[in-house]
N, CA, C, O and the ligand as a Tripos MOL2 file, in Angstrom:
@<TRIPOS>MOLECULE
protein
  257   255    65     0     0
PROTEIN
NO_CHARGES

@<TRIPOS>ATOM
      1 N         -49.1070  103.8520   -5.1240 N.3       1 MET1
      2 CA        -47.9140  103.1700   -5.6440 C.3       1 MET1
      3 C         -47.8380  101.7380   -5.1270 C.2       1 MET1
      4 O         -47.0800  101.4660   -4.1950 O.2       1 MET1
      5 N         -48.5710  100.8560   -5.6850 N.am      2 PRO2
      6 CA        -48.5620   99.4470   -5.2270 C.3       2 PRO2
      7 C         -47.3780   98.6800   -5.7810 C.2       2 PRO2
      8 O         -47.5440   97.7380   -6.5560 O.2       2 PRO2
      9 N         -46.2220   99.0710   -5.3950 N.am      3 GLU3
     10 CA        -45.0360   98.4210   -5.9770 C.3       3 GLU3
     11 C         -44.1390   97.8360   -4.9050 C.2       3 GLU3
     12 O         -42.9140   97.9210   -4.9940 O.2       3 GLU3
     13 N         -44.7350   97.2560   -3.9180 N.am      4 ASN4
     14 CA        -43.9420   96.6600   -2.8440 C.3       4 ASN4
     15 C         -43.7370   95.1710   -3.0250 C.2       4 ASN4
     16 O         -43.2110   94.4850   -2.1470 O.2       4 ASN4
     17 N         -44.1500   94.6950   -4.1500 N.am      5 LYS5
     18 CA        -44.0150   93.2520   -4.3630 C.3       5 LYS5
     19 C         -42.7050   92.9010   -5.0540 C.2       5 LYS5
     20 O         -42.5510   93.0550   -6.2660 O.2       5 LYS5
     21 N         -41.7920   92.4350   -4.2620 N.am      6 LYS6
     22 CA        -40.5410   91.9620   -4.8440 C.3       6 LYS6
     23 C         -40.5710   90.4410   -4.9210 C.2       6 LYS6
     24 O         -41.0230   89.7700   -3.9930 O.2       6 LYS6
     25 N         -40.1060   89.9300   -5.9880 N.am      7 PRO7
     26 CA        -40.0640   88.4600   -6.0940 C.3       7 PRO7
     27 C         -39.0900   87.8800   -5.0870 C.2       7 PRO7
     28 O         -37.9330   88.2900   -5.0010 O.2       7 PRO7
     29 N         -39.5790   86.9320   -4.3420 N.am      8 VAL8
     30 CA        -38.7370   86.2990   -3.3230 C.3       8 VAL8
     31 C         -37.9670   85.1430   -3.9490 C.2       8 VAL8
     32 O         -38.5410   84.1640   -4.4270 O.2       8 VAL8
     33 N         -36.6880   85.2890   -3.9290 N.am      9 ARG9
     34 CA        -35.8720   84.2030   -4.4950 C.3       9 ARG9
     35 C         -35.0500   83.5390   -3.4160 C.2       9 ARG9
     36 O         -34.1920   84.1820   -2.8120 O.2       9 ARG9
     37 N         -35.2830   82.3160   -3.1710 N.am     10 PRO10
     38 CA        -34.5090   81.5870   -2.1580 C.3      10 PRO10
     39 C         -33.0490   81.4510   -2.5780 C.2      10 PRO10
     40 O         -32.7350   81.2150   -3.7450 O.2      10 PRO10
     41 N         -32.1910   81.6040   -1.6140 N.am     11 LYS11
     42 CA        -30.7660   81.4530   -1.9030 C.3      11 LYS11
     43 C         -30.3990   79.9780   -1.8920 C.2      11 LYS11
     44 O         -30.2030   79.3760   -0.8360 O.2      11 LYS11
     45 N         -30.3160   79.4370   -3.0260 N.am     12 GLU12
     46 CA        -30.0900   77.9970   -3.0910 C.3      12 GLU12
     47 C         -28.7020   77.5960   -2.5910 C.2      12 GLU12
     48 O         -28.5220   76.5460   -1.9750 O.2      12 GLU12
     49 N         -27.7530   78.4400   -2.8680 N.am     13 ASP13
     50 CA        -26.3880   78.0630   -2.5180 C.3      13 ASP13
     51 C         -26.1170   78.2280   -1.0260 C.2      13 ASP13
     52 O         -25.4430   77.4020   -0.4110 O.2      13 ASP13
     53 N         -26.6470   79.2930   -0.4590 N.am     14 GLU14
     54 CA        -26.2960   79.5820    0.9280 C.3      14 GLU14
     55 C         -27.1190   78.7620    1.9080 C.2      14 GLU14
     56 O         -26.6070   78.2970    2.9260 O.2      14 GLU14
     57 N         -28.3630   78.5930    1.6040 N.am     15 GLU15
     58 CA        -29.2100   77.9330    2.5810 C.3      15 GLU15
     59 C         -29.8080   76.6530    2.0410 C.2      15 GLU15
     60 O         -30.9870   76.3620    2.2400 O.2      15 GLU15
     61 N         -29.0110   75.9300    1.3850 N.am     16 ARG16
     62 CA        -29.5280   74.6540    0.9230 C.3      16 ARG16
     63 C         -29.5010   73.6400    2.0430 C.2      16 ARG16
     64 O         -28.5140   73.5160    2.7690 O.2      16 ARG16
     65 N         -30.5600   72.9410    2.1700 N.am     17 GLU17
     66 CA        -30.6310   71.9430    3.2210 C.3      17 GLU17
     67 C         -30.6320   70.5640    2.5940 C.2      17 GLU17
     68 O         -31.2800   70.3160    1.5770 O.2      17 GLU17
     69 N         -29.9130   69.7070    3.2090 N.am     18 ILE18
     70 CA        -29.8940   68.3490    2.6990 C.3      18 ILE18
     71 C         -31.0830   67.5810    3.2500 C.2      18 ILE18
     72 O         -31.6310   67.9270    4.2960 O.2      18 ILE18
     73 N         -31.4580   66.5790    2.5650 N.am     19 GLU19
     74 CA        -32.6420   65.8350    2.9870 C.3      19 GLU19
     75 C         -32.3090   64.8470    4.0930 C.2      19 GLU19
     76 O         -33.0900   64.6250    5.0190 O.2      19 GLU19
     77 N         -31.1480   64.2730    3.9700 N.am     20 TYR20
     78 CA        -30.7860   63.2990    4.9970 C.3      20 TYR20
     79 C         -29.2920   63.0410    4.9610 C.2      20 TYR20
     80 O         -28.5960   63.3930    4.0080 O.2      20 TYR20
     81 N         -28.8270   62.4200    6.0210 N.am     21 LEU21
     82 CA        -27.4410   61.9940    6.0920 C.3      21 LEU21
     83 C         -27.3930   60.4930    5.9000 C.2      21 LEU21
     84 O         -28.4180   59.8110    5.9400 O.2      21 LEU21
     85 N         -26.2020   59.9960    5.6930 N.am     22 VAL22
     86 CA        -26.0430   58.5540    5.6330 C.3      22 VAL22
     87 C         -25.0350   58.1410    6.6960 C.2      22 VAL22
     88 O         -23.9120   58.6420    6.7290 O.2      22 VAL22
     89 N         -25.4370   57.2470    7.5390 N.am     23 CYS23
     90 CA        -24.5640   56.7380    8.5810 C.3      23 CYS23
     91 C         -23.4650   55.8940    7.9400 C.2      23 CYS23
     92 O         -23.7370   54.9850    7.1560 O.2      23 CYS23
     93 N         -22.2320   56.2090    8.2860 N.am     24 ARG24
     94 CA        -21.1090   55.4650    7.7060 C.3      24 ARG24
     95 C         -21.0080   54.0470    8.2660 C.2      24 ARG24
     96 O         -20.4460   53.1520    7.6330 O.2      24 ARG24
     97 N         -21.5480   53.8650    9.4320 N.am     25 LEU25
     98 CA        -21.4170   52.5660   10.0870 C.3      25 LEU25
     99 C         -22.3500   51.5270    9.4960 C.2      25 LEU25
    100 O         -21.9730   50.3740    9.2890 O.2      25 LEU25
    101 N         -23.5750   51.9580    9.2260 N.am     26 CYS26
    102 CA        -24.5390   50.9780    8.7440 C.3      26 CYS26
    103 C         -25.1530   51.3830    7.4070 C.2      26 CYS26
    104 O         -26.0430   50.7110    6.8850 O.2      26 CYS26
    105 N         -24.6550   52.5000    6.8620 N.am     27 GLU27
    106 CA        -25.1190   52.9420    5.5440 C.3      27 GLU27
    107 C         -26.6200   53.1550    5.4960 C.2      27 GLU27
    108 O         -27.2640   52.9100    4.4770 O.2      27 GLU27
    109 N         -27.1620   53.6100    6.6040 N.am     28 THR28
    110 CA        -28.5890   53.8540    6.6510 C.3      28 THR28
    111 C         -28.8720   55.3500    6.5400 C.2      28 THR28
    112 O         -28.2100   56.1490    7.2010 O.2      28 THR28
    113 N         -29.8160   55.7290    5.7410 N.am     29 PRO29
    114 CA        -30.2200   57.1320    5.6870 C.3      29 PRO29
    115 C         -30.7030   57.5970    7.0530 C.2      29 PRO29
    116 O         -31.4670   56.9030    7.7240 O.2      29 PRO29
    117 N         -30.2580   58.7530    7.4460 N.am     30 CYS30
    118 CA        -30.5820   59.2610    8.7670 C.3      30 CYS30
    119 C         -31.2790   60.6090    8.6350 C.2      30 CYS30
    120 O         -30.7470   61.5490    8.0440 O.2      30 CYS30
    121 N         -32.4620   60.6790    9.1890 N.am     31 TYR31
    122 CA        -33.2430   61.9080    9.0710 C.3      31 TYR31
    123 C         -33.2650   62.7030   10.3670 C.2      31 TYR31
    124 O         -33.8540   63.7820   10.4390 O.2      31 TYR31
    125 N         -32.6250   62.1620   11.3780 N.am     32 VAL32
    126 CA        -32.6170   62.8440   12.6630 C.3      32 VAL32
    127 C         -31.2900   63.5550   12.8350 C.2      32 VAL32
    128 O         -30.3080   62.9780   13.3040 O.2      32 VAL32
    129 N         -31.2830   64.8100   12.4500 N.am     33 PHE33
    130 CA        -30.0330   65.5600   12.6070 C.3      33 PHE33
    131 C         -30.3450   67.0470   12.6770 C.2      33 PHE33
    132 O         -31.4540   67.4930   12.3820 O.2      33 PHE33
    133 N         -29.3350   67.7860   13.0760 N.am     34 GLU34
    134 CA        -29.5190   69.2130   13.2390 C.3      34 GLU34
    135 C         -28.3870   69.9290   12.5300 C.2      34 GLU34
    136 O         -27.2150   69.6150   12.7340 O.2      34 GLU34
    137 N         -28.7360   70.8710   11.7140 N.am     35 MET35
    138 CA        -27.7070   71.5720   10.9630 C.3      35 MET35
    139 C         -27.8210   73.0650   11.1840 C.2      35 MET35
    140 O         -28.8970   73.5820   11.4850 O.2      35 MET35
    141 N         -26.7130   73.7430   11.0340 N.am     36 ASP36
    142 CA        -26.7110   75.1930   11.1130 C.3      36 ASP36
    143 C         -25.8220   75.7420   10.0120 C.2      36 ASP36
    144 O         -24.6010   75.5950   10.0450 O.2      36 ASP36
    145 N         -26.4380   76.3600    9.0640 N.am     37 ARG37
    146 CA        -25.7100   76.9590    7.9440 C.3      37 ARG37
    147 C         -24.7510   75.9840    7.2780 C.2      37 ARG37
    148 O         -23.5940   76.3060    7.0090 O.2      37 ARG37
    149 N         -25.2490   74.8100    7.0250 N.am     38 GLY38
    150 CA        -24.4390   73.8510    6.2950 C.3      38 GLY38
    151 C         -23.4970   73.0420    7.1560 C.2      38 GLY38
    152 O         -22.8020   72.1500    6.6700 O.2      38 GLY38
    153 N         -23.4790   73.3650    8.4570 N.am     39 HIS39
    154 CA        -22.6270   72.5860    9.3490 C.3      39 HIS39
    155 C         -23.4720   71.6190   10.1630 C.2      39 HIS39
    156 O         -24.5170   71.9720   10.7090 O.2      39 HIS39
    157 N         -23.0010   70.4350   10.2210 N.am     40 LEU40
    158 CA        -23.7320   69.4300   10.9770 C.3      40 LEU40
    159 C         -23.4310   69.5730   12.4600 C.2      40 LEU40
    160 O         -22.2750   69.5430   12.8830 O.2      40 LEU40
    161 N         -24.4720   69.7250   13.2250 N.am     41 LEU41
    162 CA        -24.2950   69.9090   14.6650 C.3      41 LEU41
    163 C         -24.5140   68.6020   15.4150 C.2      41 LEU41
    164 O         -23.6920   68.1750   16.2250 O.2      41 LEU41
    165 N         -25.6370   67.9920   15.1200 N.am     42 GLU42
    166 CA        -25.9560   66.7530   15.8070 C.3      42 GLU42
    167 C         -26.5980   65.7850   14.8410 C.2      42 GLU42
    168 O         -27.2780   66.1830   13.8940 O.2      42 GLU42
    169 N         -26.3770   64.5270   15.0890 N.am     43 ALA43
    170 CA        -27.0230   63.5110   14.2750 C.3      43 ALA43
    171 C         -27.1330   62.2430   15.0860 C.2      43 ALA43
    172 O         -26.2760   61.9280   15.9120 O.2      43 ALA43
    173 N         -28.1780   61.5420   14.8400 N.am     44 THR44
    174 CA        -28.3820   60.2750   15.5370 C.3      44 THR44
    175 C         -28.8920   59.2420   14.5480 C.2      44 THR44
    176 O         -29.8840   59.4600   13.8520 O.2      44 THR44
    177 N         -28.2160   58.1480   14.5010 N.am     45 CYS45
    178 CA        -28.6640   57.0590   13.6530 C.3      45 CYS45
    179 C         -29.6240   56.1760   14.4430 C.2      45 CYS45
    180 O         -29.2900   55.6480   15.5040 O.2      45 CYS45
    181 N         -30.8010   56.0370   13.9020 N.am     46 MET46
    182 CA        -31.8040   55.2480   14.6060 C.3      46 MET46
    183 C         -31.5450   53.7520   14.4730 C.2      46 MET46
    184 O         -32.1140   52.9380   15.1990 O.2      46 MET46
    185 N         -30.6930   53.4190   13.5520 N.am     47 MET47
    186 CA        -30.4410   51.9980   13.3250 C.3      47 MET47
    187 C         -29.3940   51.4440   14.2770 C.2      47 MET47
    188 O         -29.6100   50.4150   14.9170 O.2      47 MET47
    189 N         -28.2550   52.1290   14.3690 N.am     48 CYS48
    190 CA        -27.1610   51.5790   15.1660 C.3      48 CYS48
    191 C         -26.8190   52.4560   16.3740 C.2      48 CYS48
    192 O         -25.9580   52.1010   17.1800 O.2      48 CYS48
    193 N         -27.4890   53.5890   16.4940 N.am     49 GLY49
    194 CA        -27.2690   54.4250   17.6550 C.3      49 GLY49
    195 C         -26.0580   55.3350   17.5400 C.2      49 GLY49
    196 O         -25.6700   55.9880   18.5090 O.2      49 GLY49
    197 N         -25.4670   55.3780   16.3650 N.am     50 ASN50
    198 CA        -24.3240   56.2430   16.1420 C.3      50 ASN50
    199 C         -24.6970   57.7050   16.3560 C.2      50 ASN50
    200 O         -25.6810   58.1980   15.8050 O.2      50 ASN50
    201 N         -23.8870   58.3930   17.1700 N.am     51 GLU51
    202 CA        -24.1630   59.7990   17.4090 C.3      51 GLU51
    203 C         -22.9560   60.6600   17.0920 C.2      51 GLU51
    204 O         -22.9260   61.8440   17.4300 O.2      51 GLU51
    205 N         -21.9820   60.0850   16.4580 N.am     52 ASP52
    206 CA        -20.7770   60.8380   16.1100 C.3      52 ASP52
    207 C         -20.9710   61.4650   14.7340 C.2      52 ASP52
    208 O         -21.0940   60.7660   13.7280 O.2      52 ASP52
    209 N         -20.9970   62.7880   14.7100 N.am     53 ILE53
    210 CA        -21.2830   63.4620   13.4420 C.3      53 ILE53
    211 C         -20.2060   63.2040   12.4030 C.2      53 ILE53
    212 O         -20.4360   63.3660   11.2050 O.2      53 ILE53
    213 N         -19.0280   62.8010   12.8670 N.am     54 LEU54
    214 CA        -17.9640   62.4900   11.9220 C.3      54 LEU54
    215 C         -18.2400   61.1830   11.1960 C.2      54 LEU54
    216 O         -17.6410   60.8870   10.1620 O.2      54 LEU54
    217 N         -19.1410   60.4230   11.7490 N.am     55 LEU55
    218 CA        -19.4530   59.1270   11.1590 C.3      55 LEU55
    219 C         -20.7240   59.1820   10.3050 C.2      55 LEU55
    220 O         -21.3520   58.1670   10.0050 O.2      55 LEU55
    221 N         -21.0630   60.3990    9.9380 N.am     56 PHE56
    222 CA        -22.1430   60.5550    8.9770 C.3      56 PHE56
    223 C         -21.5830   61.2650    7.7560 C.2      56 PHE56
    224 O         -20.6430   62.0540    7.8550 O.2      56 PHE56
    225 N         -22.1500   60.9870    6.6510 N.am     57 ARG57
    226 CA        -21.7780   61.7630    5.4830 C.3      57 ARG57
    227 C         -23.0300   62.3520    4.8580 C.2      57 ARG57
    228 O         -24.1290   61.8040    4.9350 O.2      57 ARG57
    229 N         -22.8030   63.4870    4.2400 N.am     58 MET58
    230 CA        -23.9250   64.1520    3.6130 C.3      58 MET58
    231 C         -24.1720   63.5540    2.2330 C.2      58 MET58
    232 O         -23.3280   62.8560    1.6710 O.2      58 MET58
    233 N         -25.3190   63.8430    1.7250 N.am     59 THR59
    234 CA        -25.7240   63.1900    0.4960 C.3      59 THR59
    235 C         -25.6660   64.1430   -0.6930 C.2      59 THR59
    236 O         -26.5160   64.1070   -1.5820 O.2      59 THR59
    237 N         -24.6730   64.9700   -0.6860 N.am     60 GLU60
    238 CA        -24.4980   65.8280   -1.8450 C.3      60 GLU60
    239 C         -23.9010   65.0230   -2.9770 C.2      60 GLU60
    240 O         -23.2070   64.0280   -2.7660 O.2      60 GLU60
    241 N         -24.1790   65.4660   -4.1460 N.am     61 GLU61
    242 CA        -23.6450   64.7410   -5.2770 C.3      61 GLU61
    243 C         -22.1690   65.0690   -5.4620 C.2      61 GLU61
    244 O         -21.7880   66.1940   -5.7860 O.2      61 GLU61
    245 N         -21.3810   64.0710   -5.2490 N.am     62 GLU62
    246 CA        -19.9450   64.2830   -5.3720 C.3      62 GLU62
    247 C         -19.3410   63.1760   -6.2280 C.2      62 GLU62
    248 O         -19.8200   62.0420   -6.2510 O.2      62 GLU62
    249 N         -18.3090   63.5310   -6.9050 N.am     63 ASP63
    250 CA        -17.5750   62.5160   -7.6330 C.3      63 ASP63
    251 C         -16.5290   61.9290   -6.7230 C.2      63 ASP63
    252 O         -15.5610   62.6060   -6.3780 O.2      63 ASP63
    253 N         -16.6930   60.7320   -6.3400 N.am     64 VAL64
    254 CA        -15.7520   60.0960   -5.3990 C.3      64 VAL64
    255 C         -14.6100   59.4600   -6.1510 C.2      64 VAL64
    256 O         -13.7170   58.8760   -5.5370 O.2      64 VAL64
    257 ZN        -25.9470   53.7270   11.7690 Zn       65 ZN65
@<TRIPOS>BOND
     1     1     2 1
     2     2     3 1
     3     3     4 2
     4     3     5 am
     5     5     6 1
     6     6     7 1
     7     7     8 2
     8     7     9 am
     9     9    10 1
    10    10    11 1
    11    11    12 2
    12    11    13 am
    13    13    14 1
    14    14    15 1
    15    15    16 2
    16    15    17 am
    17    17    18 1
    18    18    19 1
    19    19    20 2
    20    19    21 am
    21    21    22 1
    22    22    23 1
    23    23    24 2
    24    23    25 am
    25    25    26 1
    26    26    27 1
    27    27    28 2
    28    27    29 am
    29    29    30 1
    30    30    31 1
    31    31    32 2
    32    31    33 am
    33    33    34 1
    34    34    35 1
    35    35    36 2
    36    35    37 am
    37    37    38 1
    38    38    39 1
    39    39    40 2
    40    39    41 am
    41    41    42 1
    42    42    43 1
    43    43    44 2
    44    43    45 am
    45    45    46 1
    46    46    47 1
    47    47    48 2
    48    47    49 am
    49    49    50 1
    50    50    51 1
    51    51    52 2
    52    51    53 am
    53    53    54 1
    54    54    55 1
    55    55    56 2
    56    55    57 am
    57    57    58 1
    58    58    59 1
    59    59    60 2
    60    59    61 am
    61    61    62 1
    62    62    63 1
    63    63    64 2
    64    63    65 am
    65    65    66 1
    66    66    67 1
    67    67    68 2
    68    67    69 am
    69    69    70 1
    70    70    71 1
    71    71    72 2
    72    71    73 am
    73    73    74 1
    74    74    75 1
    75    75    76 2
    76    75    77 am
    77    77    78 1
    78    78    79 1
    79    79    80 2
    80    79    81 am
    81    81    82 1
    82    82    83 1
    83    83    84 2
    84    83    85 am
    85    85    86 1
    86    86    87 1
    87    87    88 2
    88    87    89 am
    89    89    90 1
    90    90    91 1
    91    91    92 2
    92    91    93 am
    93    93    94 1
    94    94    95 1
    95    95    96 2
    96    95    97 am
    97    97    98 1
    98    98    99 1
    99    99   100 2
   100    99   101 am
   101   101   102 1
   102   102   103 1
   103   103   104 2
   104   103   105 am
   105   105   106 1
   106   106   107 1
   107   107   108 2
   108   107   109 am
   109   109   110 1
   110   110   111 1
   111   111   112 2
   112   111   113 am
   113   113   114 1
   114   114   115 1
   115   115   116 2
   116   115   117 am
   117   117   118 1
   118   118   119 1
   119   119   120 2
   120   119   121 am
   121   121   122 1
   122   122   123 1
   123   123   124 2
   124   123   125 am
   125   125   126 1
   126   126   127 1
   127   127   128 2
   128   127   129 am
   129   129   130 1
   130   130   131 1
   131   131   132 2
   132   131   133 am
   133   133   134 1
   134   134   135 1
   135   135   136 2
   136   135   137 am
   137   137   138 1
   138   138   139 1
   139   139   140 2
   140   139   141 am
   141   141   142 1
   142   142   143 1
   143   143   144 2
   144   143   145 am
   145   145   146 1
   146   146   147 1
   147   147   148 2
   148   147   149 am
   149   149   150 1
   150   150   151 1
   151   151   152 2
   152   151   153 am
   153   153   154 1
   154   154   155 1
   155   155   156 2
   156   155   157 am
   157   157   158 1
   158   158   159 1
   159   159   160 2
   160   159   161 am
   161   161   162 1
   162   162   163 1
   163   163   164 2
   164   163   165 am
   165   165   166 1
   166   166   167 1
   167   167   168 2
   168   167   169 am
   169   169   170 1
   170   170   171 1
   171   171   172 2
   172   171   173 am
   173   173   174 1
   174   174   175 1
   175   175   176 2
   176   175   177 am
   177   177   178 1
   178   178   179 1
   179   179   180 2
   180   179   181 am
   181   181   182 1
   182   182   183 1
   183   183   184 2
   184   183   185 am
   185   185   186 1
   186   186   187 1
   187   187   188 2
   188   187   189 am
   189   189   190 1
   190   190   191 1
   191   191   192 2
   192   191   193 am
   193   193   194 1
   194   194   195 1
   195   195   196 2
   196   195   197 am
   197   197   198 1
   198   198   199 1
   199   199   200 2
   200   199   201 am
   201   201   202 1
   202   202   203 1
   203   203   204 2
   204   203   205 am
   205   205   206 1
   206   206   207 1
   207   207   208 2
   208   207   209 am
   209   209   210 1
   210   210   211 1
   211   211   212 2
   212   211   213 am
   213   213   214 1
   214   214   215 1
   215   215   216 2
   216   215   217 am
   217   217   218 1
   218   218   219 1
   219   219   220 2
   220   219   221 am
   221   221   222 1
   222   222   223 1
   223   223   224 2
   224   223   225 am
   225   225   226 1
   226   226   227 1
   227   227   228 2
   228   227   229 am
   229   229   230 1
   230   230   231 1
   231   231   232 2
   232   231   233 am
   233   233   234 1
   234   234   235 1
   235   235   236 2
   236   235   237 am
   237   237   238 1
   238   238   239 1
   239   239   240 2
   240   239   241 am
   241   241   242 1
   242   242   243 1
   243   243   244 2
   244   243   245 am
   245   245   246 1
   246   246   247 1
   247   247   248 2
   248   247   249 am
   249   249   250 1
   250   250   251 1
   251   251   252 2
   252   251   253 am
   253   253   254 1
   254   254   255 1
   255   255   256 2
@<TRIPOS>SUBSTRUCTURE
     1 MET1         2 RESIDUE 1 A MET
     2 PRO2         6 RESIDUE 1 A PRO
     3 GLU3        10 RESIDUE 1 A GLU
     4 ASN4        14 RESIDUE 1 A ASN
     5 LYS5        18 RESIDUE 1 A LYS
     6 LYS6        22 RESIDUE 1 A LYS
     7 PRO7        26 RESIDUE 1 A PRO
     8 VAL8        30 RESIDUE 1 A VAL
     9 ARG9        34 RESIDUE 1 A ARG
    10 PRO10       38 RESIDUE 1 A PRO
    11 LYS11       42 RESIDUE 1 A LYS
    12 GLU12       46 RESIDUE 1 A GLU
    13 ASP13       50 RESIDUE 1 A ASP
    14 GLU14       54 RESIDUE 1 A GLU
    15 GLU15       58 RESIDUE 1 A GLU
    16 ARG16       62 RESIDUE 1 A ARG
    17 GLU17       66 RESIDUE 1 A GLU
    18 ILE18       70 RESIDUE 1 A ILE
    19 GLU19       74 RESIDUE 1 A GLU
    20 TYR20       78 RESIDUE 1 A TYR
    21 LEU21       82 RESIDUE 1 A LEU
    22 VAL22       86 RESIDUE 1 A VAL
    23 CYS23       90 RESIDUE 1 A CYS
    24 ARG24       94 RESIDUE 1 A ARG
    25 LEU25       98 RESIDUE 1 A LEU
    26 CYS26      102 RESIDUE 1 A CYS
    27 GLU27      106 RESIDUE 1 A GLU
    28 THR28      110 RESIDUE 1 A THR
    29 PRO29      114 RESIDUE 1 A PRO
    30 CYS30      118 RESIDUE 1 A CYS
    31 TYR31      122 RESIDUE 1 A TYR
    32 VAL32      126 RESIDUE 1 A VAL
    33 PHE33      130 RESIDUE 1 A PHE
    34 GLU34      134 RESIDUE 1 A GLU
    35 MET35      138 RESIDUE 1 A MET
    36 ASP36      142 RESIDUE 1 A ASP
    37 ARG37      146 RESIDUE 1 A ARG
    38 GLY38      150 RESIDUE 1 A GLY
    39 HIS39      154 RESIDUE 1 A HIS
    40 LEU40      158 RESIDUE 1 A LEU
    41 LEU41      162 RESIDUE 1 A LEU
    42 GLU42      166 RESIDUE 1 A GLU
    43 ALA43      170 RESIDUE 1 A ALA
    44 THR44      174 RESIDUE 1 A THR
    45 CYS45      178 RESIDUE 1 A CYS
    46 MET46      182 RESIDUE 1 A MET
    47 MET47      186 RESIDUE 1 A MET
    48 CYS48      190 RESIDUE 1 A CYS
    49 GLY49      194 RESIDUE 1 A GLY
    50 ASN50      198 RESIDUE 1 A ASN
    51 GLU51      202 RESIDUE 1 A GLU
    52 ASP52      206 RESIDUE 1 A ASP
    53 ILE53      210 RESIDUE 1 A ILE
    54 LEU54      214 RESIDUE 1 A LEU
    55 LEU55      218 RESIDUE 1 A LEU
    56 PHE56      222 RESIDUE 1 A PHE
    57 ARG57      226 RESIDUE 1 A ARG
    58 MET58      230 RESIDUE 1 A MET
    59 THR59      234 RESIDUE 1 A THR
    60 GLU60      238 RESIDUE 1 A GLU
    61 GLU61      242 RESIDUE 1 A GLU
    62 GLU62      246 RESIDUE 1 A GLU
    63 ASP63      250 RESIDUE 1 A ASP
    64 VAL64      254 RESIDUE 1 A VAL
    65 ZN65       257 GROUP 0 **** ****
């Protein structure tokens, strides 16, 4: 019974990872950050040294 092959479907909604953040201070894309289940834990802007996660925004498509 070779029927152990289930198609693996990634959960796009639950475990979607963003590619980068944008620093609010200098508007620079930031790739140095740590996330856990969609929550931003740590981030560091290499341009201005900003380390306040509140001063980063995610790059999801939103209607502002
Ligand atoms: Zn910055």
